[in-house]
C-alpha positions, 0 to 999 in steps of 0.5 A, a space after each residue: 748165745 740167745 738167739 743161737 739157742 732159738 735157732 737150734 731149739 727151733 731147727 731140733 724141735 720144729 714139729 713139736 712147735 706146732 703139736 705141743 702146746 708149751 712148745 707153741 707158749 715158747 714159739 709165742 715167746 720167742 716171736 715176742 722177743 723178735 717183735 720187740 727187736 723190729 720196733 726197737 730197730 726203728 725207735 731206739 737205734 739212731 738213723 745216724 748210724 745207716 741214714 746217708 750210706 747206702 750199704 749200712 741203708 740196706 742192711 738197715 731195711 733187710 734185717 727190719 724185713 728178717 726181724 719182721 719175718 722171724 716175728 711173723 713166723 714164730 707168732 704164727 706157730 705160737 699161735 696155731 691151734 688157739 691157747 688153752 689155759 
C-alpha cells in the first residue's frame, strides 16, 4: 500500500515535487526510503535465496538497479532548489 501511495502521489503531483518546498521534503523522504531499501537488499537479505540460480540472480540485480534508481531520482527531486529550514 505504501509503495502504491508513493507511485500515485508522484504521478499526480510530479510538477509540484520540484516546485513546492513541502513536496521536496516528501520527495527526499521517499528517496531515503528507497536508499535504505537498496542497502537492505545487499546487506540484510541472504544471498542463499538467489546465488547459484540464474533467474533469481538477474531479478536481484534488476531490483538493485530499480531501487537505486528510485532513490537517485527522488533525492534529486528533493534537493532541487536547495533547502530552506
